[in-house]
C-alpha positions as CSV (number, residue, x, y, z in Angstrom):
1,M,1.7,22.6,-29.3
2,K,1.9,19.1,-30.6
3,Q,-1.8,17.9,-30.8
4,K,-2.6,15.4,-27.2
5,V,-5.1,13.4,-26.0
6,I,-6.8,14.0,-23.0
7,F,-8.8,10.7,-21.2
8,L,-11.3,11.7,-18.5
9,D,-12.3,9.8,-15.8
10,V,-16.2,10.5,-15.1
11,D,-17.6,10.5,-11.7
12,G,-15.1,12.7,-9.4
13,T,-13.7,13.8,-12.2
14,I,-15.9,15.2,-14.3
15,Y,-18.7,15.0,-12.4
16,D,-18.6,17.0,-9.1
17,E,-20.7,14.9,-6.0
18,K,-24.1,16.1,-6.8
19,G,-23.8,15.3,-10.2
20,E,-22.9,18.6,-11.7
21,I,-19.9,19.2,-14.0
22,P,-18.9,22.4,-13.2
23,Q,-18.4,25.8,-15.6
24,S,-14.5,25.8,-15.1
25,T,-14.3,21.6,-16.1
26,R,-16.8,22.8,-19.5
27,R,-14.5,25.9,-20.7
28,A,-11.4,23.6,-20.2
29,I,-13.0,21.0,-22.3
30,A,-13.9,23.9,-24.8
31,L,-11.0,25.3,-25.1
32,A,-8.4,22.1,-25.2
33,H,-10.6,21.5,-28.1
34,D,-9.6,24.7,-29.7
35,K,-6.2,23.8,-29.6
36,K,-7.2,20.6,-31.9
37,H,-6.2,18.5,-29.0
38,L,-8.5,15.7,-28.7
39,V,-10.9,14.9,-25.6
40,L,-12.0,11.5,-25.0
41,L,-13.7,9.4,-21.6
42,C,-12.5,6.7,-19.6
43,T,-14.5,5.2,-17.6
44,G,-16.3,2.3,-16.4
45,R,-19.3,3.5,-17.5
46,S,-20.6,1.5,-20.3
47,Y,-21.8,3.6,-23.4
48,S,-25.7,3.4,-21.8
49,E,-24.9,5.2,-18.9
50,I,-22.8,8.6,-20.9
51,G,-25.9,10.9,-21.1
52,A,-26.8,13.8,-23.5
53,E,-25.1,16.6,-20.9
54,L,-21.8,14.6,-21.9
55,W,-22.3,14.2,-25.4
56,D,-22.8,18.0,-25.9
57,L,-19.3,18.8,-24.1
58,K,-18.1,18.1,-28.0
59,L,-16.2,15.0,-26.8
60,D,-14.3,13.4,-29.8
61,G,-14.9,9.9,-28.1
62,M,-15.2,7.9,-24.9
63,I,-13.2,4.7,-23.8
64,G,-16.0,2.6,-21.6
65,S,-16.9,-0.4,-19.9
66,A,-13.4,0.0,-18.2
67,G,-11.3,-1.1,-21.5
68,A,-13.7,-3.4,-23.3
69,F,-15.7,-0.6,-25.7
70,I,-13.6,2.1,-27.7
71,Y,-16.1,4.2,-29.3
72,F,-14.2,7.6,-31.8
73,R,-15.9,9.7,-33.7
74,D,-19.3,8.3,-34.4
75,K,-17.7,4.8,-35.1
76,I,-17.0,1.8,-32.9
77,L,-12.9,0.3,-33.2
78,F,-13.9,-2.2,-31.0
79,H,-16.3,-3.9,-28.6
80,R,-14.9,-6.8,-26.4
81,P,-18.1,-8.2,-23.7
82,M,-17.4,-10.6,-21.5
83,K,-17.3,-14.4,-22.9
84,P,-20.7,-16.3,-22.1
85,E,-19.1,-18.9,-20.1
86,S,-17.0,-16.0,-18.0
87,V,-20.6,-14.4,-17.0
88,H,-22.2,-17.3,-16.6
89,N,-19.5,-18.4,-14.5
90,L,-19.0,-15.8,-11.9
91,L,-23.0,-15.6,-11.6
92,D,-22.9,-19.1,-10.7
93,F,-20.1,-17.8,-8.0
94,L,-22.2,-15.0,-7.2
95,E,-25.4,-16.7,-6.4
96,R,-23.9,-19.2,-4.2
97,K,-22.5,-16.3,-2.5
98,N,-25.5,-14.6,-2.4
99,I,-23.8,-11.6,-3.5
100,P,-26.0,-8.7,-5.2
101,Y,-25.2,-7.9,-8.3
102,V,-26.1,-5.9,-11.8
103,L,-24.8,-6.4,-15.8
104,E,-24.0,-3.6,-17.6
105,T,-24.8,-3.7,-21.4
106,N,-24.4,-0.7,-23.2
107,E,-28.1,-0.7,-23.9
108,A,-28.6,-0.7,-19.9
109,I,-27.5,-2.3,-16.5
110,Y,-29.9,-5.1,-15.8
111,G,-30.3,-6.3,-13.0
112,K,-32.7,-9.0,-10.1
113,A,-34.3,-6.6,-7.1
114,P,-31.8,-7.3,-4.6
115,G,-28.5,-5.9,-6.7
116,L,-30.6,-2.8,-8.1
117,V,-31.5,-1.7,-4.5
118,Y,-27.7,-0.2,-4.8
119,V,-28.6,1.7,-7.8
120,D,-31.2,3.1,-6.3
121,R,-28.9,3.9,-3.7
122,I,-26.1,6.0,-5.7
123,I,-29.3,7.5,-7.4
124,Q,-31.6,8.9,-4.4
125,D,-28.4,10.6,-2.7
126,R,-27.9,12.3,-6.0
127,L,-30.9,13.0,-6.0
128,E,-31.1,14.1,-2.5
129,K,-27.7,16.6,-3.2
130,N,-28.9,17.5,-6.5
131,P,-32.7,18.1,-6.9
132,N,-32.7,19.0,-10.5
133,L,-30.5,16.0,-11.1
134,A,-33.0,13.9,-14.0
135,P,-33.5,10.7,-12.5
136,D,-32.5,8.8,-15.5
137,F,-28.8,9.8,-15.1
138,L,-27.3,6.7,-15.1
139,G,-29.6,5.6,-18.8
140,E,-32.3,2.4,-18.6
141,I,-32.5,0.2,-15.6
142,R,-34.2,-2.9,-16.5
143,Q,-35.3,-5.2,-13.6
144,I,-35.1,-8.9,-14.7
145,E,-36.5,-12.1,-12.4
146,D,-33.1,-14.2,-14.7
147,C,-30.1,-12.8,-15.4
148,Y,-28.4,-15.8,-17.8
149,G,-30.2,-14.9,-20.7
150,I,-28.5,-11.3,-21.2
151,D,-26.2,-11.1,-24.0
152,E,-23.1,-8.6,-24.5
153,V,-21.8,-8.2,-20.9
154,N,-19.3,-5.8,-20.8
155,K,-19.1,-6.0,-16.8
156,I,-20.3,-6.6,-14.0
157,L,-20.9,-5.2,-10.5
158,F,-21.5,-7.1,-6.8
159,F,-22.3,-5.3,-4.1
160,D,-21.6,-6.2,-0.1
161,A,-19.9,-9.3,-0.4
162,P,-19.6,-11.0,2.9
163,F,-15.6,-10.9,2.4
164,S,-12.6,-8.2,1.9
165,N,-12.2,-6.4,-0.9
166,E,-8.7,-8.8,-0.8
167,E,-10.3,-12.0,-0.4
168,M,-12.5,-11.5,-3.1
169,K,-9.8,-10.5,-6.0
170,Q,-8.6,-13.9,-4.4
171,Q,-11.3,-15.8,-5.2
172,L,-11.9,-13.7,-9.0
173,E,-8.4,-13.3,-10.4
174,A,-7.8,-16.2,-12.1
175,E,-10.2,-15.2,-14.6
176,Y,-11.5,-11.8,-14.1
177,T,-10.5,-8.5,-13.0
178,M,-12.0,-7.2,-10.2
179,V,-11.1,-4.1,-8.8
180,P,-12.4,-2.7,-5.9
181,N,-15.4,0.5,-5.5
182,S,-15.0,3.0,-2.9
183,V,-18.6,3.8,-3.4
184,A,-19.6,4.1,0.9
185,Q,-23.0,2.5,-0.5
186,Y,-22.4,-0.4,-2.3
187,G,-21.3,-1.8,1.0
188,K,-17.6,-2.1,2.1
189,C,-16.9,-5.1,0.3
190,S,-17.8,-4.4,-3.7
191,G,-16.3,-3.5,-7.2
192,E,-16.2,-4.3,-10.8
193,V,-15.6,-7.2,-12.6
194,S,-14.7,-7.9,-16.4
195,E,-12.5,-10.0,-18.6
196,K,-9.5,-10.9,-17.8
197,G,-7.1,-8.6,-18.9
198,M,-9.4,-5.6,-19.3
199,S,-8.3,-2.3,-18.2
200,K,-8.7,1.5,-18.8
201,A,-5.0,1.4,-19.5
202,K,-5.4,-1.9,-22.4
203,G,-7.8,0.6,-23.6
204,I,-6.2,3.6,-23.8
205,E,-3.0,1.6,-25.6
206,R,-5.6,-0.2,-28.0
207,F,-6.9,3.0,-28.6
208,L,-3.8,4.8,-29.7
209,A,-2.7,1.7,-31.9
210,I,-5.7,1.8,-33.7
211,V,-5.4,5.3,-35.0
212,G,-2.0,5.5,-35.0
213,L,-1.8,8.1,-32.5
214,E,1.8,7.8,-29.9
215,R,1.7,7.5,-25.9
216,E,4.5,9.7,-25.6
217,D,1.1,12.3,-26.3
218,T,-1.2,11.3,-23.4
219,F,-2.5,12.7,-20.3
220,A,-5.2,11.4,-17.5
221,L,-7.4,12.8,-15.3
222,G,-9.0,10.6,-12.4
223,D,-9.7,10.1,-9.0
224,G,-10.3,6.1,-8.2
225,A,-8.4,3.2,-7.5
226,N,-9.8,1.9,-11.6
227,D,-7.9,5.0,-12.7
228,M,-4.6,3.4,-11.2
229,E,-3.5,1.7,-14.6
230,M,-5.1,4.7,-16.4
231,I,-2.3,7.8,-14.8
232,Q,0.5,4.9,-15.4
233,Y,0.3,4.3,-18.1
234,V,-0.1,7.7,-19.8
235,Q,3.2,10.1,-20.1
236,T,1.1,11.7,-17.9
237,G,-0.9,11.1,-14.8
238,I,-3.0,13.9,-13.1
239,A,-4.7,13.2,-9.5
240,M,-8.1,15.2,-8.2
241,G,-7.6,16.8,-5.2
242,N,-10.8,14.7,-4.1
243,A,-8.6,11.3,-5.6
244,V,-8.4,8.1,-3.5
245,N,-4.7,8.3,-1.9
246,S,-3.8,5.4,-3.5
247,L,-3.9,7.0,-7.0
248,K,-2.3,10.4,-5.7
249,K,0.8,8.4,-4.8
250,K,1.1,7.4,-7.8
251,A,0.3,10.6,-10.0
252,D,2.6,12.5,-12.1
253,Y,0.7,15.7,-10.2
254,I,-2.0,16.3,-8.0
255,T,-4.4,19.2,-9.4
256,G,-7.3,20.2,-7.6
257,D,-10.5,18.7,-6.0
258,V,-12.9,18.1,-9.1
259,G,-15.4,21.2,-7.6
260,Q,-12.8,23.9,-7.4
261,D,-11.8,23.9,-11.3
262,G,-9.5,20.9,-10.7
263,I,-9.4,20.1,-15.1
264,Y,-9.5,24.0,-15.4
265,E,-6.2,24.1,-12.6
266,A,-4.8,20.8,-14.7
267,F,-5.5,22.0,-18.4
268,E,-3.8,25.4,-17.6
269,K,-0.8,24.1,-15.8
270,F,0.4,21.7,-19.2
271,G,-0.2,23.8,-21.3
272,L,-3.3,22.4,-22.8
273,I,-5.3,25.6,-23.0
């Protein structure tokens, strides 16, 4: 088989709800490497949020921050943080509306106390489900009083806004890309905001152009709303069994749940292992 390029979401695709990587997933990635295929993360997480456990899978690289950062074989191929004025304007909006938020960079997650409350909810929820999980599984988190001075912000997460997701999107879409987040601990209206035009799909397109690979040789696996453009862009888009229904409707194939050998099943189905 010709070399293929496989893009994997992280949360809900590689990691299960307890924050663990199934052994079948580890084996599937190792076998795909044995077949000389490339395996990369394609995630909303920033570089600082990718721990040693993920890199120990011997991944070839990552498309991070929803397309704003590309890392391949120990080299940064692309990094386009949000424009300072875009960050400033968005923070002005969030502050006026009293909407909690945090900022993601390649070094750390930054935020004031109200925003970090929501991040801590995720940490505590994961630790309750898996007491053996390292408390710093989201990387370095820094509480600050003034977020306006943070450089090279990749994206901004907001929580529990007093709007519907559609209303929030309408208020931001002229200047930004906004993707809703379905994490219950983040409140009814939450999401991630990046520079307009950024997406996982754009990141994949840019990566393929830089390294000279073909779209026809691509696979992607995901579970969330922010994976929609990714699975529609690649040649073969695969939704996890635990994926949101909207993603399943657009997928070329629906595999098993993350905790029920879903990645292994998909790799085997398409002859990647």
